[in-house]
C-alpha positions as CSV (number, residue, x, y, z in Angstrom):
1,M,0.0,0.0,0.0
2,S,1.5,3.3,-1.0
3,V,1.3,6.5,1.0
4,R,0.3,9.7,-0.9
5,T,2.6,12.7,-0.1
6,D,1.7,16.3,0.2
7,E,3.0,16.9,-3.4
8,E,0.4,14.5,-4.8
9,T,-3.3,14.8,-5.2
10,A,-5.8,11.9,-4.9
11,G,-5.1,11.0,-8.5
12,G,-1.4,10.9,-8.1
13,T,-0.8,14.1,-10.2
14,P,2.0,16.2,-8.7
15,R,0.6,19.3,-7.0
16,R,2.1,22.7,-7.9
17,P,4.2,24.1,-5.0
18,R,2.6,26.8,-2.9
19,L,4.1,30.2,-3.8
20,L,2.3,32.2,-1.1
21,P,2.0,31.2,2.6
22,R,-1.3,29.9,3.8
23,G,-3.3,32.6,5.5
24,P,-5.0,32.4,8.9
25,R,-8.0,30.2,9.3
26,P,-11.2,32.0,8.3
27,E,-12.5,32.0,11.8
28,A,-9.3,33.5,13.1
29,V,-9.3,36.4,10.6
30,P,-11.1,38.9,12.9
31,L,-8.7,38.2,15.7
32,V,-5.6,38.7,13.5
33,V,-7.0,41.8,11.8
34,G,-8.0,43.3,15.2
35,R,-4.5,42.9,16.5
36,A,-3.0,44.3,13.3
37,C,-5.4,47.3,13.6
38,A,-4.2,47.9,17.1
39,L,-0.6,47.8,15.9
40,V,-1.3,50.3,13.2
41,G,-3.0,52.5,15.7
42,V,0.0,52.5,18.0
43,L,2.3,53.4,15.0
44,D,0.0,56.2,14.0
45,I,0.0,57.6,17.6
46,A,3.8,57.3,17.8
47,A,4.1,59.2,14.5
48,G,1.8,61.9,15.8
49,V,3.6,62.2,19.2
50,F,7.3,61.7,18.7
51,P,9.3,63.9,16.4
52,R,11.7,61.2,15.2
53,F,8.8,59.4,13.5
54,R,7.6,62.6,11.8
55,H,9.9,63.3,8.9
56,S,6.9,63.9,6.8
57,R,6.5,64.4,3.1
58,A,5.2,67.8,4.1
59,H,8.8,69.0,4.4
60,T,9.1,68.7,0.6
61,L,6.0,70.9,0.1
62,A,7.0,73.6,2.6
63,E,8.2,75.8,-0.2
64,V,4.8,76.1,-1.8
65,L,2.4,75.5,1.1
66,P,2.0,77.2,4.5
67,G,4.1,75.7,7.2
68,T,1.1,74.4,9.2
69,L,0.8,71.2,7.2
70,G,3.2,69.4,9.5
71,P,1.3,70.1,12.7
72,F,-2.0,69.2,11.1
73,A,-0.5,65.9,9.8
74,A,0.7,65.1,13.3
75,A,-2.8,65.7,14.7
76,L,-4.4,63.7,11.9
77,S,-2.1,60.8,12.5
78,L,-2.7,60.9,16.3
79,S,-6.5,61.0,15.9
80,T,-6.5,58.2,13.4
81,G,-4.4,56.1,15.7
82,V,-6.7,56.6,18.7
83,L,-9.7,55.7,16.6
84,L,-8.1,52.6,15.2
85,L,-7.3,51.5,18.8
86,L,-10.9,52.0,19.7
87,L,-12.0,50.0,16.6
88,A,-9.6,47.0,17.2
89,H,-12.0,45.4,19.8
90,G,-14.9,45.6,17.4
91,L,-12.8,44.1,14.6
92,R,-11.8,41.2,16.8
93,R,-15.5,40.5,17.4
94,G,-16.2,40.7,13.6
95,K,-18.5,43.8,13.9
96,R,-19.6,45.1,10.5
97,R,-19.7,48.8,11.6
98,A,-16.1,48.5,13.0
99,W,-15.1,47.1,9.6
100,R,-16.6,50.1,7.7
101,A,-15.0,52.6,10.0
102,A,-11.6,50.9,9.7
103,V,-11.8,50.8,5.9
104,A,-12.4,54.5,5.9
105,L,-9.6,55.4,8.4
106,L,-6.7,53.2,7.2
107,P,-6.1,55.2,4.0
108,V,-6.2,58.4,6.1
109,G,-3.7,57.0,8.5
110,A,-1.4,55.9,5.7
111,V,-1.4,59.3,4.1
112,A,-0.9,61.1,7.4
113,Q,2.0,58.9,8.5
114,F,3.8,58.6,5.1
115,D,7.5,58.8,5.9
116,H,10.6,58.4,3.7
117,R,12.6,56.7,6.4
118,H,9.8,54.5,7.8
119,S,7.7,54.0,4.6
120,L,7.2,50.3,5.4
121,L,5.7,51.0,8.8
122,G,4.1,54.3,7.8
123,S,2.2,53.3,4.7
124,V,2.6,49.7,3.6
125,I,1.3,48.0,6.8
126,P,-2.0,50.1,6.8
127,L,-2.5,49.5,3.1
128,V,-1.9,45.7,3.5
129,L,-4.3,45.7,6.4
130,L,-6.8,47.5,4.2
131,V,-6.5,44.9,1.5
132,A,-7.0,42.1,4.1
133,L,-10.1,43.9,5.4
134,V,-11.6,44.1,1.9
135,R,-10.6,40.6,1.0
136,H,-12.2,39.1,4.1
137,R,-15.1,41.4,4.4
138,D,-17.5,38.4,4.7
139,R,-15.9,37.6,8.1
140,F,-17.1,41.0,9.5
141,A,-20.9,40.6,9.5
142,A,-21.7,40.7,13.2
143,L,-24.8,42.8,14.2
144,P,-24.6,45.6,16.7
145,D,-24.9,45.1,20.4
146,P,-27.8,46.5,22.5
147,R,-26.8,50.1,23.4
148,S,-26.9,52.1,26.5
149,R,-26.6,55.9,27.1
150,W,-24.2,54.9,30.0
151,R,-21.5,54.2,27.4
152,A,-21.4,57.8,26.5
153,L,-20.6,58.8,30.1
154,A,-18.0,56.0,30.3
155,N,-16.4,57.1,27.1
156,L,-16.2,60.7,28.4
157,V,-14.4,59.5,31.6
158,L,-12.1,57.0,29.9
159,M,-11.3,59.0,26.9
160,G,-10.7,62.1,29.0
161,A,-8.3,60.2,31.3
162,G,-6.5,58.7,28.2
163,S,-6.3,62.1,26.5
164,L,-4.8,63.7,29.6
165,A,-2.2,61.0,29.9
166,L,-1.3,61.0,26.2
167,G,-1.3,64.8,26.3
168,L,1.4,64.8,29.0
169,V,3.5,62.6,26.7
170,I,3.0,65.0,23.8
171,V,3.9,68.0,25.9
172,S,7.1,66.3,27.2
173,A,8.1,64.8,23.8
174,H,9.9,67.9,22.6
175,P,12.6,68.6,25.4
176,R,15.0,70.4,23.0
177,N,12.4,72.9,22.0
178,L,11.0,73.7,25.5
179,V,11.4,77.2,26.8
180,G,12.6,76.9,30.4
181,D,11.8,73.9,32.6
182,P,8.0,73.9,33.3
183,S,6.8,72.0,36.3
184,L,4.5,69.0,36.2
185,A,1.6,71.3,37.3
186,D,2.3,73.6,34.4
187,R,2.4,70.7,32.0
188,I,-1.0,69.3,33.3
189,T,-2.5,72.8,33.0
190,H,-1.2,73.2,29.5
191,V,-2.8,69.8,28.5
192,L,-6.1,70.7,30.0
193,Y,-6.1,74.1,28.2
194,G,-5.0,72.5,25.0
195,L,-7.8,69.9,25.1
196,F,-10.3,72.8,25.0
197,G,-8.4,74.6,22.3
198,F,-6.6,77.2,24.4
199,Q,-2.9,78.1,24.8
200,G,-1.4,77.0,28.1
201,P,1.6,78.1,30.2
202,V,4.2,75.9,28.4
203,D,6.0,77.5,25.4
204,Y,8.2,76.1,22.7
205,Q,10.7,77.3,20.1
206,G,9.8,77.4,16.4
207,T,6.6,75.7,15.1
208,T,6.5,73.1,17.9
209,S,3.9,75.1,19.7
210,W,1.6,74.6,16.7
211,T,2.3,70.9,16.6
212,V,1.5,70.4,20.3
213,A,-1.6,72.7,20.1
214,C,-3.0,70.8,17.1
215,S,-2.4,67.4,18.7
216,L,-4.0,68.4,22.0
217,G,-6.9,70.1,20.3
218,S,-7.5,67.0,18.1
219,L,-7.6,64.8,21.3
220,G,-10.1,67.1,22.9
221,L,-12.2,67.2,19.8
222,L,-12.1,63.4,19.4
223,T,-13.2,63.0,23.0
224,A,-16.1,65.3,22.5
225,V,-17.2,63.9,19.2
226,T,-17.1,60.3,20.2
227,T,-19.1,61.1,23.4
228,I,-21.7,63.1,21.6
229,Y,-22.0,60.3,19.0
230,L,-22.5,57.6,21.7
231,A,-25.1,59.8,23.5
232,L,-27.2,60.7,20.4
233,R,-26.8,57.7,18.1
234,P,-29.9,55.7,17.2
235,E,-30.5,53.0,19.8
236,H,-30.3,49.3,18.8
237,P,-33.0,47.9,21.2
238,A,-32.1,45.3,23.7
239,A,-34.1,42.1,23.6
240,R,-37.3,42.2,25.7
241,L,-39.9,39.5,26.5
242,S,-43.0,40.4,24.5
243,E,-46.5,39.4,25.6
244,E,-46.7,36.8,22.9
245,D,-43.3,35.2,23.9
246,E,-44.4,35.3,27.6
247,S,-47.6,33.5,26.7
248,R,-45.7,30.8,24.8
249,L,-43.3,30.4,27.7
250,R,-46.1,30.0,30.2
251,A,-47.7,27.3,27.9
252,L,-44.3,25.4,27.9
253,L,-44.0,25.7,31.7
254,A,-47.5,24.4,32.1
255,R,-46.4,21.2,30.4
256,H,-42.8,20.9,31.3
257,G,-42.3,23.3,34.2
258,G,-41.7,20.6,36.8
259,R,-38.3,19.6,35.3
260,D,-36.3,22.7,36.5
261,S,-36.8,24.7,39.6
262,L,-35.5,27.8,37.8
263,G,-38.0,27.5,35.0
264,H,-40.4,30.2,36.2
265,F,-37.6,32.7,36.4
266,A,-37.5,32.6,32.6
267,L,-40.5,34.9,32.7
268,R,-38.4,37.9,33.7
269,R,-39.4,40.6,31.3
270,D,-35.9,42.0,30.9
271,K,-34.8,38.8,29.1
272,G,-34.9,37.9,25.5
273,V,-35.9,34.5,24.2
274,V,-35.2,32.2,21.2
275,F,-37.5,29.3,20.4
276,S,-36.7,26.0,18.7
277,P,-38.0,25.6,15.1
278,S,-40.8,23.4,16.4
279,G,-41.7,25.9,19.1
280,K,-41.5,23.1,21.8
281,A,-38.5,24.5,23.6
282,A,-37.0,27.9,24.3
283,V,-33.9,29.5,25.8
284,T,-34.1,32.8,27.6
285,Y,-31.1,35.1,27.9
286,R,-29.7,38.6,28.6
287,V,-26.8,40.3,26.9
288,V,-24.3,41.9,29.3
289,S,-20.9,43.3,28.1
290,G,-21.0,41.2,24.9
291,V,-21.8,38.0,26.8
292,M,-25.1,36.2,25.8
293,L,-26.0,34.8,29.1
294,A,-28.7,32.1,29.5
295,G,-30.1,31.2,32.8
296,G,-31.0,27.6,33.9
297,D,-32.1,24.9,31.6
298,P,-33.9,25.4,28.3
299,I,-37.7,25.5,28.8
300,G,-39.9,22.9,27.2
301,D,-39.6,19.3,25.9
302,V,-36.1,17.9,26.3
303,E,-36.2,16.4,22.9
304,A,-36.6,19.9,21.4
305,W,-33.8,21.4,23.5
306,P,-31.1,21.0,20.8
307,G,-33.2,23.0,18.4
308,A,-33.5,25.9,20.9
309,I,-29.8,25.7,21.7
310,E,-28.9,25.8,18.1
311,R,-31.0,29.0,17.6
312,F,-29.3,30.5,20.7
313,M,-25.8,29.8,19.2
314,D,-26.9,31.2,15.8
315,V,-27.9,34.5,17.5
316,A,-24.7,34.6,19.4
317,R,-22.7,34.1,16.2
318,A,-24.7,36.7,14.4
319,H,-23.9,39.4,17.0
320,S,-20.4,38.0,17.8
321,W,-21.5,37.5,21.4
322,T,-19.8,35.2,23.8
323,P,-22.3,32.4,24.7
324,A,-22.6,31.2,28.3
325,V,-25.1,29.5,30.6
326,M,-25.4,30.2,34.4
327,G,-27.0,27.7,36.8
328,C,-28.0,24.9,34.5
329,S,-28.7,21.4,36.0
330,E,-26.5,18.4,35.3
331,T,-28.9,17.2,32.5
332,G,-28.9,20.7,31.0
333,G,-25.1,20.9,31.1
334,E,-24.8,17.5,29.4
335,V,-27.1,18.7,26.5
336,W,-25.4,22.1,26.2
337,T,-21.9,20.6,26.0
338,R,-23.0,17.8,23.7
339,E,-24.8,20.0,21.2
340,T,-22.4,23.0,21.2
341,G,-18.9,21.7,22.2
342,L,-18.8,24.1,25.1
343,D,-17.3,23.2,28.5
344,A,-19.0,23.0,31.8
345,L,-17.8,23.8,35.3
346,E,-19.6,23.1,38.6
347,L,-20.7,26.4,40.1
348,G,-22.4,25.4,43.3
349,D,-25.4,23.6,44.7
350,E,-29.1,24.3,45.0
351,A,-30.7,23.4,48.3
352,V,-34.0,21.4,47.8
353,V,-36.1,20.3,50.8
354,D,-38.5,17.4,50.4
355,V,-41.6,18.4,52.4
356,A,-42.4,14.8,53.4
357,D,-39.0,14.3,55.0
358,F,-38.8,17.7,56.8
359,S,-39.1,17.7,60.6
360,L,-37.9,20.0,63.4
361,A,-37.3,16.9,65.6
362,G,-33.8,15.7,66.3
363,R,-30.5,17.0,67.5
364,A,-29.5,18.3,64.0
365,M,-32.5,20.7,63.9
366,R,-32.2,21.9,67.5
367,N,-30.8,25.4,66.5
368,V,-33.7,26.0,64.1
369,R,-36.2,24.6,66.5
370,Q,-35.1,26.9,69.3
371,M,-34.9,30.0,67.1
372,V,-38.4,29.4,65.7
373,A,-39.8,28.9,69.2
374,R,-38.1,32.1,70.5
375,I,-39.5,34.2,67.6
376,E,-43.0,32.8,68.1
377,R,-42.8,33.6,71.8
378,A,-41.8,37.2,70.9
379,G,-45.3,37.6,69.4
380,Y,-44.8,36.9,65.7
381,E,-47.3,35.0,63.7
382,T,-47.1,33.8,60.1
383,R,-49.5,33.5,57.1
384,V,-48.8,31.5,53.9
385,R,-51.1,32.2,50.9
386,R,-51.1,32.3,47.2
387,V,-50.7,35.7,45.6
388,R,-54.2,35.6,44.1
389,D,-55.6,35.2,47.7
390,L,-54.3,38.6,48.9
391,G,-56.4,41.6,48.7
392,G,-55.4,44.6,46.7
393,A,-54.5,46.8,49.7
394,E,-52.5,44.2,51.4
395,L,-50.7,43.3,48.2
396,D,-49.8,46.9,47.6
397,R,-48.5,47.1,51.2
398,V,-46.3,44.0,50.6
399,R,-44.9,45.5,47.3
400,R,-44.0,48.8,49.1
401,A,-42.4,46.9,52.0
402,V,-40.4,44.7,49.7
403,A,-39.1,47.7,47.8
404,D,-38.2,49.7,50.9
405,W,-36.5,46.8,52.7
406,R,-34.3,46.1,49.7
407,G,-30.6,46.8,50.5
408,T,-29.7,48.1,47.0
409,D,-31.1,50.7,44.7
410,T,-32.0,48.1,42.0
411,E,-33.6,44.7,42.2
412,R,-30.9,42.1,42.1
413,G,-31.2,38.8,40.2
414,F,-31.2,37.2,36.8
415,S,-31.2,33.4,36.8
416,M,-32.8,32.8,40.2
417,A,-35.1,35.9,40.7
418,L,-38.3,36.9,39.1
419,G,-37.9,40.7,39.5
420,R,-41.5,41.4,40.4
421,I,-44.1,40.6,43.0
422,G,-47.9,40.6,42.9
423,D,-48.3,40.6,39.1
424,P,-51.8,39.4,38.2
425,A,-50.2,36.8,35.8
426,D,-48.3,35.3,38.8
427,G,-51.3,34.3,40.9
428,D,-49.9,30.8,41.6
429,C,-46.8,32.3,43.4
430,L,-46.7,31.7,47.2
431,I,-46.2,34.5,49.8
432,A,-45.2,33.8,53.4
433,T,-45.5,36.9,55.6
434,A,-44.6,37.5,59.3
435,H,-46.7,39.8,61.4
436,R,-46.4,41.2,64.9
437,T,-49.8,42.2,66.1
438,D,-48.8,43.2,69.7
439,A,-46.6,46.0,68.6
440,V,-47.3,49.6,67.4
441,P,-48.1,49.4,63.7
442,G,-45.4,50.7,61.4
443,P,-45.5,52.1,57.9
444,Y,-46.7,48.8,56.6
445,G,-49.0,47.9,59.5
446,D,-47.9,44.8,61.4
447,L,-45.9,43.3,58.4
448,K,-42.3,42.5,59.4
449,A,-41.0,40.0,56.8
450,V,-41.9,38.5,53.4
451,L,-40.8,35.4,51.5
452,H,-41.9,35.0,47.9
453,F,-41.9,31.6,46.1
454,V,-42.5,31.0,42.4
455,P,-44.1,27.8,41.1
456,W,-42.0,24.8,40.2
457,G,-44.3,22.6,38.2
458,T,-47.5,21.6,39.9
459,D,-46.1,20.2,43.1
460,G,-43.2,22.5,44.0
461,V,-42.1,26.1,44.7
462,S,-38.8,27.9,44.4
463,L,-37.6,30.7,46.7
464,D,-37.5,34.0,44.9
465,L,-36.7,36.6,47.5
466,M,-36.5,37.1,51.3
467,R,-37.1,40.6,52.8
468,R,-37.5,41.7,56.4
469,D,-37.7,44.8,58.4
470,R,-34.2,45.7,59.6
471,S,-35.6,46.6,63.1
472,A,-37.3,43.3,63.5
473,D,-35.9,40.4,65.5
474,P,-33.4,38.2,63.8
475,G,-34.6,34.7,62.8
476,L,-37.7,35.8,60.9
477,N,-36.4,34.2,57.7
478,E,-36.0,30.8,59.4
479,L,-39.5,31.2,60.9
480,L,-41.1,31.9,57.5
481,I,-39.3,29.0,55.8
482,V,-40.5,26.6,58.5
483,A,-44.0,28.1,58.2
484,A,-43.9,27.5,54.4
485,L,-42.7,23.9,54.8
486,R,-45.5,23.3,57.3
487,A,-48.2,24.7,55.1
488,A,-46.8,23.0,51.9
489,P,-48.8,19.8,52.2
490,G,-52.1,21.7,52.3
491,A,-51.2,23.6,49.2
492,G,-50.2,20.4,47.3
493,I,-46.5,21.2,47.5
494,A,-44.0,18.3,47.8
495,R,-40.7,20.1,47.3
496,V,-39.3,23.5,48.1
497,S,-36.1,24.9,46.5
498,L,-34.2,27.3,48.7
499,N,-31.2,29.5,48.0
500,F,-28.3,28.6,45.7
501,A,-25.0,28.1,47.5
502,M,-22.0,28.9,45.3
503,F,-18.9,26.6,45.7
504,R,-20.8,24.7,48.4
505,S,-18.8,21.5,47.9
506,A,-15.5,23.3,48.3
507,L,-16.7,24.9,51.5
508,A,-18.0,21.6,52.9
509,R,-14.9,19.6,51.9
510,G,-12.4,22.3,53.0
511,E,-13.5,22.2,56.6
512,R,-13.4,18.5,57.0
513,I,-10.5,16.6,58.7
514,G,-7.8,15.6,56.2
515,A,-8.5,18.3,53.7
516,G,-5.4,19.1,51.6
517,P,-3.6,22.4,51.6
518,V,-4.9,23.5,48.2
519,L,-8.5,22.8,49.3
520,R,-7.9,24.7,52.5
521,V,-6.5,27.7,50.7
522,W,-9.4,27.7,48.3
523,R,-11.9,27.6,51.2
524,G,-10.0,30.4,52.9
525,L,-10.3,32.5,49.8
526,L,-14.0,31.8,49.6
527,V,-14.5,32.8,53.3
528,F,-12.5,36.0,52.6
529,L,-14.7,36.9,49.6
530,S,-17.8,36.2,51.8
531,R,-17.2,39.6,53.4
532,W,-18.6,41.2,50.2
533,F,-20.6,38.3,48.6
534,Q,-23.0,36.0,50.4
535,I,-21.0,32.7,49.8
536,E,-20.4,31.1,53.1
537,S,-23.5,32.7,54.8
538,L,-25.9,31.3,52.2
539,Y,-24.3,27.8,52.5
540,R,-24.7,27.9,56.3
541,F,-28.3,29.2,56.1
542,N,-29.4,26.5,53.7
543,A,-27.6,23.8,55.6
544,K,-29.8,24.5,58.6
545,F,-32.8,22.8,56.9
546,R,-31.0,19.6,56.0
547,P,-31.7,19.8,52.3
548,R,-30.5,17.6,49.5
549,W,-28.0,19.3,47.3
550,E,-28.5,19.5,43.5
551,P,-25.4,20.7,41.6
552,R,-25.6,23.6,39.2
553,F,-23.1,24.4,36.4
554,V,-21.8,27.2,34.3
555,V,-21.3,26.5,30.6
556,Y,-18.7,28.4,28.8
557,R,-16.8,28.4,25.5
558,A,-13.1,28.6,26.6
559,A,-11.2,29.0,29.8
560,A,-10.1,32.5,28.7
561,D,-13.8,33.5,28.6
562,L,-14.4,32.7,32.3
563,P,-13.4,36.1,33.8
564,R,-15.5,37.9,31.3
565,V,-18.5,35.5,31.8
566,G,-18.0,35.9,35.6
567,L,-18.1,39.7,35.4
568,A,-21.1,39.6,33.1
569,A,-22.9,37.3,35.6
570,L,-22.2,39.5,38.5
571,R,-23.5,42.5,36.6
572,A,-26.6,40.5,35.5
573,E,-27.3,39.5,39.1
574,G,-26.9,43.1,40.2
575,F,-23.7,42.8,42.2
576,L,-21.7,45.0,39.8
577,D,-24.4,47.3,38.7
578,L,-22.5,49.6,36.3
579,A,-25.4,50.3,34.1
580,L,-26.7,53.2,36.3
581,P,-29.4,55.5,34.9
582,L,-28.1,58.7,33.6
583,P,-29.0,62.0,35.3
584,H,-32.4,63.4,34.4
585,P,-31.1,66.3,32.2
586,V,-29.5,63.9,29.7
587,R,-32.2,61.3,29.6
588,R,-34.2,60.9,26.5
589,R,-37.9,60.3,26.3
590,A,-38.5,56.6,26.5
591,A,-39.4,55.2,23.1
592,P,-42.0,52.5,22.6
593,A,-40.6,49.1,23.1
594,R,-39.7,47.4,19.9
595,P,-38.2,44.0,19.3
596,C,-34.6,43.4,18.5
597,A,-33.6,42.7,14.9
598,H,-33.0,39.0,15.5
599,T,-36.3,38.8,17.3
600,Q,-38.1,40.1,14.2
601,A,-36.3,37.6,12.1
602,D,-37.3,34.8,14.4
603,T,-40.9,35.9,14.2
604,A,-40.7,35.9,10.4
605,V,-39.3,32.3,10.5
606,R,-42.2,31.1,12.7
607,T,-44.8,32.7,10.6
608,A,-43.4,31.5,7.3
């Protein structure tokens, strides 16, 4: 049996030798082009800042043109370099609009930076990059991200700080032409004046003052223009759950909602949704910082999950978003990894209490038993009801109390929180309230604490939120959980899902006898982080009720994406709430909600 070499084709005909090196794989083109764009941007900035890079062709035209061409060329090169650096991230993600802007800027940068001594770096590299962009234009088709007016304010702060730092470099890059020895305070003042187009206290010999002034003015103008553009550009709407989509999700939950305790949280109205082609399954998500974040398992028939997951991945690819899943079950993680090739990592455990097995008897439950007895002796009583059984006045009082007792300005939660209470469509939700009738009524009457549960199929509930009056006695949460478990059989509830404990297994194993040094260090780090995040405290609280632990997983594309996915999850859950509302003077009038582009396309596919 003969072995065919690389010089032979399947028919044995010699293959012509390759004259040009093989280019990058098609899927790697955006990454390579983005890095090259960043390199060209750095070269343009260097040419605009440092005199040794600026032996421009303008010197040959000085006899026939005014002597201001050199300073303007330096400012143009500097501005082009900064813009190319800003566009590099969009090119790495394959964004179409970044491609268009780069194609327009690269020729400008090549002309502004043309240099007899550095012609290769000054002109050839940008033009080669331009050719690569045009040749591989089909790799840059990603749709825009949902936009936020907050990005305009962030651009103003970051671009302002960057312009100040780069301005100090520009002011100090001409030591031979400086008049005197200006102090650091004078140089900072000169930069600040120059960004607004005014002359500062630093002076130079010859035409250097024009060069510095034009460069600083271009930085200030660039900061202002990009900020104004981000503030006033047409908004690409974020995905929102429409009434039709919510109705379809509720129908799926009615048939398959008992599979996942997090299923009802898919009805958050600040999520988007994609359905499988058959309409029998769906995946809900939110986009945060370029991460398309799904929560829990897909909704609907397990056999239709692959179709919904495929649509989810198609949308992520269309927008060049990073796909990730937070809090899926073991079954969900297996389907996600099998269908997409993604990886899964255990994130923590969900505490589930089987109502039939729960009892306050025994030594293990002594602390809970004593705490509940103490709170009951203090004059507290509990009521457990469905939301539909509460009167309008009482429900309004509960809503106001829940909002006022919240420890943050915004409602936290994404994958394990509903984000609302008392909605008429959520009549099956369960509310446990604690009252103290022997005390002076407060702003909310005798109401002192609230627990809200969402349905989990027909025979279960999942804990949504816990709120209590800060001035009330500690232990009310334990009292209400016990009250809900006691009332569960009468409401037809057989299982209750409590809080989610992140890294529960590491905390449990790390405190056992014989735990290794690595595990002990990991547990120590988690305990340290618990000062800011409820990691150990939630584990301890859940463990009081002797639950069974159900593992939950995070699904991600690559290990390098984990930090980004983690930050996106923290923002989605409300722990890093950077998307603060802008002050009232710069807010725009809210436009009517309209579906995202891919949502419209999905609707067209369903109706076809």
